[in-house]
N, C-alpha and C positions, 0 to 999 in steps of 0.2 A: 135757391143758393145751396153751397152742399156746405156740413157741414165737418171740421176735422177734429180729430182728439189730438188733445195737446198731452204730451210727456214728458215730465221731469227726469230728468235724469242728473244722477251725484256721482262723485267718481269717493269710493269707501276703500277699506283695506279691511280682509279675512283677518280670524286673532292670528294668523300667521305672520302676518305683514305683507299677503298677496293681495294689490291690488283689483278691484271688483267695481262693477256698477251697479247701480241700483234705482230704479223708474218708478215711478208712480202716475195714474194714469190723473187724466185733470179732467176732460170730456169724455162723454161717449163717442166711440167711433164710428161713420159712420159705413154702411157698404157699399161696395163700388170704389174704393178708392184707388189710386193708383196702384200698380203690382209691381215689385220688384222679383228678379230672379232670385232665390235663395242661393245659387252659385257663388253670390258677390259678400255672402258673409264672412268675416273674418271670426272665428271662434279661437277666445283664448286672448280676444285681446281685450287689455285692461281699456275701461273711457272708451270703446266703441260701441254703435247700435248697427242689428241685423235687423231689416227689416222682411217678412216673409211672405207669402203671395196673399195671403187677407190684409195685410198694411200694420200685421201687429209686431211688436217691439220688443225682441228678447234681449240678456246681457251678453256678453259677447263668452264668456265661460260656460260653458255646458259639463256635468260632469255624468258620471252612469252610476246605477245605484249599487253598484259593488266597491266605489271610493266617494262617498257621500261631502256636496262642499261644505269646507272649512265655514261653521258658523250657523249652518243649514240645517232640518231635519233630516234625521237618520228614514232608511228607509222602513217603509212599513211591514214591509214580510216576514225582516226577522228581529226576534226580540231582541232589547239589549242588555248582553251580559249571560248569555245561556250559553254560547260559541266561548272555544278557547282558543284564542289566537292574537297575535301582537306580531311586533318587530322585533326582531331577537338578534344579535352578533354570533356568528359561527367563524371559529380558526380554522381554516382549512387552506387547500391550494399548497402549491411546491413552496411558495414565501411565506407561508404558515403565517398569515397576514389574517385579520379583522375584516367578514363581509355581512354583509344587513342582509336578512332575508327573511320572508314573510314566513313565521308557522300557523298552522291551524291544525286541530285534533280532528280527525274521522270518528265521529262515535259509533260506527259498524265492525269498524278495522283494528281499533286500535292501533293506530298507527299514526305518526305526526309528519304530517308534509309538510314543506319548508320551498317556500317560492322565491323570486326575485322581489317582486313586488308583487300588493293585493291584487292588484290587474289580470297578473299571471293565470292562465288558464292552467298548462301543460307546471307538473312540479318538478323542481331540480329532483329530488331528493326523497325520502324519507326513513323512518325510525321507528322498530319495532317495540313498542312498549311491550308485551305482555312478558317476554323475559329480561326486562331489562332495569337497570338500576341507578338509583341518583343521588348524586352528592354532590359536595362541595368541599374546596381547601379554602380554610381562614389566611394563608397566606399569598392566596392570589389576587388578582385586580377585584376590586369592588364589583359584586353581582356578577361574577364567574361562576357557574357551576356545571357539572361532567351529567352525561346520560351515557352510561356503559351498557353494550350489548354484547351477546358473543359474538358480534361479528369486529366493532371495532367500538372505538370511544369519542362520543362526541363533545366535544368541549362549545359550551353556547355563554353569552353574557347578555345579559338584561340592564336595563338604562338605570334600575336604583336594584339597593338592598332587598326590598320589600316587593318589586316585581317579579326578583329572584324565589323568593320563597312562595310567594302566589303559586309561580308558575311550578315549583316543586311540589308545592300541597296538592292544586291542583292533577300533572301527573300520578303523582303516587292515587289519588280519587278514581280517576279513571284506569289504573291498572287493576286496582281491584275492585272493580265493577265490572269490567270485561274480563275478570278470572273464572276458568274453567270450574264451575263450584262441582263437586261431586253428590250424590244423592242422598238420604239418609240423615242420619249426622253429622259426618262432615258437610253437607249441605247448609245445615241451621248453624251454624260455627262461622261458616263463608257468611250466609246472607247476617249475622250479630255483626263481626268484623264489619261489613260494609257498612250497617248501621252508623256501630260509633263513628267510622271514617268520616261518614257524611255529617255526623251530630259535633262533630270538632272534637268527642273524649280521646281520639287517636293521634290525631297532630293537632298543634296550635294554631287553631283559627285565625288566617290573614284576612286582610281587607284588599277587596280586589283593585290596585291602583286605576285610576281615573284619567281616561284618555291612553295609556301604553298599552293597554288588553282589551282584548275583545273586539268589538264592530266600530269602536270607537276610536281607535287604534287606524283605522283604516283612514280617518280625515286629517291626520300627520303627511306631511309630504314624503310622495315617494321618494328614495335614495336616488340621486342622479346616478345618469349612467357613465358612470368611470372605469375606467381597465381595471380597476383594484376590485371594483363589484361586481363584474362580469364573470359568468363562469364558462372560463375556457372547457371546461371538462363534458358540456354540454352542450357546445351548439347550435345543434339541430332545435332544442327546445328555447334559446336563446330565442333565436330566428321566429319559432313558430309562437310564441309571445308578444313579440312586436309587434308580429303581423298583425295578429289578432289586437293589439293596444291600437291601431292605426283603424282598424275596420271600425273598431267598438266609437272609435273618436269621429267617424265618418257617419256612422249608420243614424244619429241625430237627423243629420241633414236631409241624408236620403231618404228617411220615412216621411220629414217635411216635405221633401216634393210629392212622394206618391201621396200622401194623405195630409192638405193643408189644414181637416181640422185638429191634427195632432197637439199645434201648438198652441191653438186656444184653449185646448184642455188645459196647458200647461201654464200659460199666461197667470192664472190665478193666483198660483204659488208665488213665485216670482212676485207679484206685483206686493202679493201679500207680505210675502218678508220684508221687501224693500221700504213697507210705510212704517215698519218696525224699528227705523235705522234712530240712533242717540242723538239728541240736541245737541252735538259737539260734531256733526259731521260740515264739509265745507257749504258754502253758499252756493244751491243748484241755477243750472241756466238753464233756460226754455231753446225749444227750438220747435219751429212748425213742422209737422212731419208732410202737412200738404204742399210745403216749398220744396220739403229734400225728394219728397215723392215725382214732382211738378220736374224740377230739375235735373234727378238721377235718372227718369225716366227715358229723357230726351237722348239723356248721354250713354246710355246702357244699352238702349235697345237694338241700335247698330253694334255693338259691341258684345252683345251675350251671345248672337249664334255665332260671330267669328271663334270669339273663346269657347263657345260649347261644339263646334265643330275641330276647332283646335283639338281642345281638351277629347274626342273620342278618335282625331285620329292621329295624337302625337305618340301615343303609348307604342303604337302598332310602325310608324313611321320611323319612328325617335329609337325605338329598343334593337340591340341586340341581335346580330342575324344569328348567334347562338339561341339567343333564349327563343325567336320566333320557327327555328327550325327542330325544336325538342321543346318538347311538351308535355309529354310522358313521366318525365323527370319529377318527382315532388319539390326536389331542390329548385329548379327549374322554374315550377308556377311559379312557389313564394318568390323565386328573383324573377318572375314577371309584373306580381303581386304586388312589390317594393317598390319595383321601375314606375309603374301607371299609376301608383299613390305618390308617389315624388312628383310626375307630373302632374297629376290635380294640385297636390300643393302650388307651385310656382303658378299653374291656373291661376288658384285664389289668393295667390300674394299681388299678384297684378289684381285681380278684380277689386281687392284692400286698395290699392293704392289712388285705381279711378274713384272709388269712394272715397276716401281721403280727399283727393284734389274737387270732390262737387260739393263733398260735406262744408270746404274751406269757403268755395265759394258761396252756399247758402248763409253760411254763419256772417259771410263781408254784408250780403244781401239783410240778409235781417239786422245787422247793426246798424245800416242805412236806416231802413224802416222803422227801426226804435228811435232814433233820432229824431226821423218826419214825424213820427207820432207823440213824442216826446216837448215838441215846442209848442211853448205856450200859448204863443197867440198867429195870429195868420198871417203877418208880417214875418215871424221865423222860419213861418213850410216855405213862405214865397221864395224869402233870400236862399233858405235848402233849393226848394227847387233851382233858382236862377241858377245856382251855383253847381247843381246836378247838371243844367243845359249848358253853360260855359265847361263841364269838365267832358261832358258829350261830345260839346263841337272839337274841343281840344283833342280829344280820342279822334273824332270823323277826320280832321286834318291830317292826324298823324296814321288813321288809315289810308288817306289819299297819298299822302307820302310814301306810305309803304306801299300800297299800290302802284306808283308811278317808281318805286326801284324794285317792285318787284318786276314788271314790265322791259326794266331796263336789263334786268338781269336775266330775265327770262331770254331778249333779244341777243345778252351775249352769251348766253349758255349756247342757243341757237348756232350760233358764228362761230362759239368753240367746238361747236358739234362738227359742222362744216370741212372746222380745221381738222378737225381726227380724225373725218372721214378722209380725207385728201393726206394725212400722215399716213392711215391703216392700207392705204392704194398704195402708198411709196414704199411703204413696207413688205408690202406683199410682192411687188418688183425689188428690193432690194433682197427678199428670202429668195425669189427662184433665181435670181443673180449668182446669190452667195450657192445656189442648190448647185447649178450646173458649175460655179467654178469647182468644190467640191469634187464633183465626177471628173473635173478635169486631171484635179491632185490625184485622185484614185486611182487613174489610169497610168498617171504619171509614177506615181506611188509603185504602181503594183508590177511597172514595166522595171523601174530602177530596184524595186523588193526581188525582181527575176533575177537581175546583174550580181545585185550583191549576195542574193543568197547562191549563186552558180560560183563566183571568187571562193564565200565560205566555205563550201563544199568542197572546192578543189585545195584550199588553205587545210579546211580539216584533211580531207585527206593525205596533204604532207605530212602532217601531224600525226596523223597515226599510221603510214609509213614510218617516219623516224624512230615513233615509239615502241612501232614491230622491232625495230634495227635494234633499238635500246634493250629490247625486253631478253632479246637473243642474247645480246652481248652480255646482259647481266646473270643470263642461265646460263653461259658458258663459264663465267665468272663464279657462279655459284656451285658449280659442282667442278671446279678448281678447287676453292675453298674446300667447300665438302670432302674430296678426298686427301685435300692436305691434312682436314681438322681430322680425317679417320687414321691418316697415318699416326702425327704426332698423339692420338688416342693411342693406338695403338704402342707406340714405343713410350709413352707414358706408362701404359701398364704391365709394359714388359719390365722397363726400368723400379716401377715399383716392386713389381715380384720379386726383380735380383736382387732389389734392398730388401726386399723382405724375407727373403731366404739369406742371404748372407748376414739378419740381423739374426735367424734363426741360427745359422750357422757359427757366427761367433758366441752367442751365445749358449751354443751345445758345446761348443768347444772352451768358451770358459767357465761352462758348467765340469765339465770333463777335468779342466786345468782346476778347477778347484777342488773336484774328488782328488786328482792329483798331488796337489798339494797337502790336503789332508791326510793321505795317505802317507807320503813323505814326513809328516810333523808325528803321525801316529808312528812309525817305524824309528824315529829319531827317537821319541819318549820311551820306547821299546829299548832303545839301544842305551839308552841313558840308565835305564833301573838293571839292567844286564852286569851282573857281579865281573864278569873276566875280565872288563876292559881297562888298561893300564889308563895311569893319568893320564896323561900326551890322547890320548882317545878318546878317553873322557871330557878334554877341555877345547877339542875338536866337536864334539856334538853339542858339547855346553854351546861352543861357538856358535853352531850351525845353528840351532836354535833361536838363539837373541838376533839372526841375520832373518831367519822365518816367521819371526815376530814383527819385527817392525821394515823389513823389506818393502810389502808391496801396500804399504799406507797410502801413499801419495805417487800411485803409478796410474799416471794420466794413461796409457797403450792401452788399458782395459775397457771393456765397453761399459760396465756399471761398476765402478772400482768400490772397494769394500767402505761403508760410511763410518763415520765417527759416532754416529747417533742416529737411531730411524725417524719415523714419523711424530711418535711421542714422546718422544725424550729419552729413551732409554739407551744406555751405551752398548754396544755392540761385542766390544768386545773389553770386558770389563777389567779393571786394573785390579786385580787379586796381586795379594806379598806371595803368594806363594806361585813360584813357576810352574808347576805342573798343571796347577788351578789354570793359571792364563793360557797353555799349550792347549787345554781341554778346550777352554772357552774360545782359544783361534778356532779347535777345529772344527766346532759345531758353527760359528761364522761359517767357515767356508763350507761348509755341508749344506745349513740352511741355503746361503746363496748360491747353492748348484741345483739341489731340488725346487727352488723359485725361478732361477733362470729354464731349466727344464721343464715348469709347470706353465709359464707364462702363456704361451702359444694354447696348449693342448685346457690348460682347464682355468688358467686365472680369468682371461677375457669371455668365454662364455661364460662364466659363472659374471660376470660383472653384467655381461647382457643379459641375461635373466631376470639380475638385479634392476638395471635400470628401466627393464621393461613392469616388470612388478609395482614399483617406484612413481612412474610416468602416471601425472593427472592425478597422484594421490598427497596428501597433506599426511603429517607426522601422524595425527589425529583420525587419520580413515584407514589405517591397517587396522585388519579382521585376522583373528586367531583362524589358521586353516591350516590343513597338510602340507600345502605348499610353501606357507610361510615356515613351515616347524623344517621343511627340508632345507632350507637359503640358511636359515640360522644354524643348522649345523654342517653346513658347507663353509659358513663363514661369512660376514658382511663386509663389504669393502671399505674401506675408508672414507668413501666418498658421503656412505649414508649410515655410517654406524652411529653416530651421534643424532642421531635426527629417528633411526630404528629404537637406540637406547634409550634416549627421551620417550618414544611411546612404550615399551615395555615397562618403564618404572611407573611412569602417570596410568598406567592401566592396572597396576597391582594400588596404587594409593590415590587410586582415586576419590573415594568415600570419605579417605580422611583427608585429604587437602581442600574437597567441597563444604566440610563442616569447620575446618580451623586456612582459612583463603589466606592469612597472613600470618601462619604460624612460624615462619622462619624469622621470619622478621619480629617478632614476639621474642623469641626466645634468644636471639640476636641481643636484644634487648635489655631482658633479663641478666646473661650474661655481662654485659656492661654493668647492670644496676649490685652486684653481688657477686662472688668468687666462688664456684661452685669446689667440692672439696676433692675432685681430680683435677684438678686443672695443674699442679706438681706435676705429677704422674704425667699429662697430655705433655706438658713441655718437655720432660725429658727425653717421649718417645717421637716428637717430632722431628728431632735428628738424627734419628734411626730407618727412619721413613723410606724408602726407595733411594736408596743409597744410591746406586748405580745411575740415576735419572737427572739430566740436567736442571729438572724445574725443580726439585729441593733437592738440591746440591749445597745450597747458599741459605744460611737465614736469615739475609736479607730480600728472597727471592719472594713475588707476591702471591704466589704457589702456597707456600708456609704458613702466612699468615691466613688465608683460606681454609686450608686445611685445620688448623687451628681452632677458628669460628663452630667449623661444621661439625667437628668432635663436640665442644662445649656445648653447643645446640643439642646434639644427641642425646649429653649427659643430662642436660635440663627435662628434654623431651621423653628418655626412659628413664628415671629415677631406682627402677630395680636393677636395670644393668649397670646405670651408670656409664664406666669408662672400663675396656676391655682391650688387654693389648692383643693387639691384630687389627683391629677397630680401625686404627690409622693406616694401615696396606688399603683395608676395602674403601676408604672414604677417597684415598687419594688415586687409586684407578681410577673411580668413578668420576672423581675431578680433574683425569687427563681426558678422559675420553668426551665428557659432555662440556666441559667448559665454561661451566656456570658451578656458582656457588648455592643457589637455590638446590637446581638440578642433583645436585653431588648429595646433598643432605637426605634428598627425597631417596633415592637411590640407597645411600646407606642404611636410611629408613627400611625399605622393602626387604634388602635381604636380611637385612637382623631380626625382623617383625612378622614377615611376608613368608617369605621365603626357607630360611631357615626355623629349625622346629624350636618349640618353646622351651625354656633354658639352656640354650646353646652355648651362652655368652654368661651365664650365669656363674658366681661364687666356687660351685663346686661340677657345674662343667658337665651335670650330667647327662646331657644330652648327646655331648660331644664323646661321649666314653661311649653310650651307647652305638653309635654311628661305630663306633670301632669294632667292638665285638661285631655287629653287622656286618661290617668288611670283611674280617675273618670268615665268616660263615660264607660268603661269595667268592673268596679265594679260594675255600677248599672244593668248593661247586665246579670255578672255570677252568683253574690252575691247581692239581692236586699235587703233579709232583712237583710241584716249586713249594708251595705248604710244606708237603712232608721233607723238602732239604730244608726248609729254615726251622719246623721241627727237629731235625734232626740235629742240628747247631746252634738250637735254641736263641733262635731269632724272633722277637718280637717285633713284628712291622710295623706294629702301633707310637712306637718310640719315632718311625721316621713318619709315618702319613698324618698324624694327628694336627700337625703344625700343617700340613696339606688343606684338610677338612674345615681346621681354623679360618686361617686367611684365604681362601680359595682357592692357590695357586701361586698368588704373587709370590714375587721372588722364586718360585721355585723353579719355573719354565722361562723359557724365552718371551717376548714379548709375542711376537707372532701368534707362537701358539696358545699363549695366556687369553688373549684376546680371544679369539675362535672359542674356544673354552667360554668365556664369558658371554660372548653370543647365543650362544645353547642354554647356558647355566638363567640367565636372567627369564630366560622363557620358560623353559622346562624344570626346573628349583634343582637340588639336591643329587635328585637320580642323573643330572651328569656328573656329580663332583664322585659319585661312585664309578662310573660309566671310565670317565679319565684315567681315574686311580688305577682299576682292573688294566685297562690297554696299557699304560705305565710299565709294568710289572710284565705284562704280554711281550710287549716290544724288547723287552732285555731277559727275556727267561731265559734263554739260551745260556748266555754270557752269566748269567745269577748261576746256574745248575754248572759251570765250572770252575767255580772258586768254592772250595771247602775248605776255607780257615775263617771261622765267626767272626773274629777282626776284620778281615780285608770284606767280610761280607758289607758291614756294619758301616766300612771305610765307599764302599760302593755304593751302596744303598743311600749316603750323603749328595754324593755330586753326580748320582747318575742320569737323573735328568737335565744336566747341564750336557749330556752327548746325545740327549733327543732332537733330532734337525728334521726330519722328515716329518711334515705336520700332517699330510693327506692319509697316509697310511696310519699314522697315530689314531685320527681321527675315523679313519674305514675301521681299527679293531675296538673303539668302542661302542660304534653306534650300529655295527653289523655283525663281527666273530664274537661281542660278547651278547648277543641275543640267545635268548629270551631275558626281557629283563623286565618282567612286570611289578608297578609301582603298585598293584595290592600286597604282593611277597613282602617288599620293602618294609611296607607300613607293618604288616601282620608281625614281621623279627622284630621291629623297631619296638614294640612293642610286648615282644616278649622278652626280648632283654632289659627294658626299662623295668620291667616288674621284677627281675630276679636281680637287676644291680640295686632300686630300693631296698630288696630282702637285704643284700650282703651290706647295705650303707645300714639299715636300721639294725641288722647285728653286730657292726661297729661299732654302733653307738650305744648299744646297750654293755657290750663289752667294756668302751669308754667309761661309762657312767658307775658299771661295777668295780674298775679299776681305783675311781677319786675316791672312795671310802679307806683303802687299803694303804692309800701313799703316805697318810700322816704316821703310820706302825713303821714303815719303811724308814722314814727320818730318822725313827727314834732309834733304829737298830743298827746304822748304819756308822755311828761312833763308833760302839761295841767294835763293830767288828774292823777297822781303823787300829783299835787299840792291841785287836790279835793281831794284825797284819805287821 
């Protein structure tokens, strides 16, 4: 009789909560026991057992040496605590999340390698510790520390603060131990430092955390394969580690199949461990291995070859064609390995299911045998036997019934198979008939298609012919329309050219008419001054002058009738009280109009085109100083671009001041409202004397007057040294008319007074203004010696006339058209333009002035001769061409020279005044005596 070993199997749990199976041998195992192939084993399934070729039983969970089983003994090949390794969380990835990594230190390389799990072979990366620094931030998460290398910074996190400090201490020690120490005294110093580090004198000793650092940490469950924990940066390394893990899990079974004695050597360790389970384990259940082997052998002998063959052939038959064709690529080989392992896992699962069923059968039989053996007497056993016999008889009856049903079903299946065969024959006939019908339909379709194609072809040909006819008709119509458009275009061009010519002729005739009218008014003015006329003739001439002054104001027949106001609100013919002044103003207006009409086509339109081309695609802040811009400004800015260009010129001179005080004007206005400036009364008086010929300042209720007042008061607070000076009201008014902005006009006044004009130009003693008058006389002596000799002959001091020109920059001294062109160049080039235009004005009327030989008449002529200047182009040409050369260096040197002389004269005058003051009391004492003598 054969002896069998009876093994007790219990269900336990590892310390981490994972269930496992424990076994204890009861009887010696007889050799020659029934064998079961190891392919039916189910590793990793708690509570199940597997049987090897020698009949030995082992648990379903097997682990390799790299990751010992929880609660089991540690591997004997490596001493615990000697290797620095463990799980840490690493901050990385594009999403910057924490990923669990297994870190291990390599002793010889001074490198810290990190893997996804402790079972991986290929590392995901490494950290060079030779030149690394360590540290941690107090405000960071608990256990977080940093390793900073020259290449990058690694942020890691331990499970606790103690583990973090242990890691930092060990990494520092490793870095010191692997440091390249020189020879001699330095080497001895390095060795001493290492000794102090090892003895704990340099770093505070930290106890090693149990279970989280070292090889004991490998007992912890490996992190689950979650997407957030997978390294997408190293896909090849992840695949290689996964394949290696599968191979490691399979290797114990392959070794068992090749060497059945291996498991016998492993058996005692598991048995010895299981005998040490605690007293609190569940009540074990027993099973007879012989019964298990006897039943499982019968059911698996026929299945094992089939599954084995299926396992061998499945990997090739079900493998994708691409994997079978490509065998040299490493990725393809890895894919083949993964596929074969997947097929093997499926086969193992099928075997596990069969073993589970066999185990259930054996357990039922065992329970029945246990009931039979547990019966107390023979009667109960006989009753159980009878019960089993009755149950067997019932089962036999059921089996016979099932056999009869099986026979009936087989006969029914045979009949249905015959019927199916008949139906298949009928289907074949129907298919042949359908094929014949399809052939007939195809032939008929071909015939119908040929006829329809012929008809369609005929229809298409007819349509093509109709389209050709339509195209030809449209082409003829198109040619006719093109000729009509060409003729109309020619007619339009001819009419446009004729209209343009007529407009030019009208402008020319109107200009000539204005010239004739101005000459006529000049003749009337001369006749009015003739002394030989009688009273009737004088009255007739006076009547003719009045008719001439009022006759063409509302003349609608003229192309461009004389307007009352220009674009900026200046009255073209001012209402002077003196009739002679009104006559001169009318003559000037007619001459200006005549010159504008004559120069409209030849000068004004090309200049507007040049400005449009220059300003296209530019904002006001993008204008740059250049010779081209200088020439354009000297020629004059068209009204369409004048505001934009002036704003840029003013902003360029005041940019630094405006950047420092961005809300300067608003602050000054607020200061004006808070307190009254000492110059408030003088400003109030000068407001009504500002640009009296301009309609914007003609009424005190006009908004421009209030804006001008705020500008002048703000400037008085801006520059306390000057405060307010007569003449500033005219400068601010002309800026307000052009810029149309209160703040921009304020900054324009600041630019003129503080940036363009010399210092002390508007001070109380007007020193710089007096210096410029002396410099002007020097230039007039050089440029116009005959005229200056004529003035000296009649004792004419031109500064009496020109001083006001310089102080107000010709405002209300020239016609508005000439004045604005002068300011265009003045804001860009500075005070040199004032000298140029002053000299040009005298040059313009030099011959007329030389004809006057009376000093009183000369002064009278100098007061109003600027009102007779009508040709702005000629004046500009004289200023910027005939007055050359006009170097700025020469102007500055002469200013410095005359300033020094003027200051010396003023100092001498002050000394005379100081010397005169002490004598004044004596004179007061003597004065009554003189009166008594008288």
